[in-house]
N, C-alpha and C positions, 0 to 999 in steps of 0.2 A: 881870261877869256871863256865863251862858253859856243862849244861846237853844236849845232843843229841837226840832227841827222833825219832829215827826209826821206821819201819814196824816189828812190831812181826809177827803179824798175820793177814789174810784178813777176817779171822771168827773167829765168837765168840759168846758162851754162857751164858749165867747167870740166876741163881735161888735167888732168894729172898722170902722169909717168909714176908708173910703180914696178919693184922688181918680177910681176909676173904678169905684165903688159898695163896696157894705157885703160884707166878709170874715167867712165863719163860720166857726170853729173847732170840734171835737167831738175830747177826748182821752177813751180809757179806759187805764189801765195796773193792772200788777199789785201786789201788798203791797212788791214791791223798787223799785217807780217805772220799772218798764220799759215803755213803752207797747203794749199790746194792740191796738190799734186806733184809725187815726187817719183822720178826716173833714173834708177841707178841701173849702168851696165857694169859690170864688175870683168876684171881681166880674165879671172878662171872662167866664166861663159865664153869668150873667145876663144881661149888659147886651150879651151878642153880637146881639144882632137890632137891638136903636139902633146899636151900634156900625159894622154893616156896610155902611148906607147912607153915613156921612158919609166913610169908607175910601173906595168907591167913586166919589164926588162928588171927593175929592181926587184919587182916581186918574185921573179922566177931564182934571180941570185940569192935571194935572202930567205925563202920559206921552203923547205925538206920535210916533207911528210904532209900528216891529216892534223896533227896540232899545232895552231898556230896562237902564239902568248899575246895577250893585250899589247904589251908595249911593243910587240913588234908592229902590230897593225897600226899603232899609233906613230911609227917611225916612217911606215912603208905611205 
């Protein structure tokens, strides 16, 4: 048995839930399957205002003095 995968649509939108929020994907392709346009809205961009106070609170709690170790920057 052989399946023939033809063209269904030249444009598609996907939405998926992730721990940081909802991810939106929008793709457009040509008849050969080559992507012509890609638009991704990542959750961090949507939740940035909500995430900033949390990062600042963790930094105030964890950083003391002017010397900040590289490992500390990665953890925050």
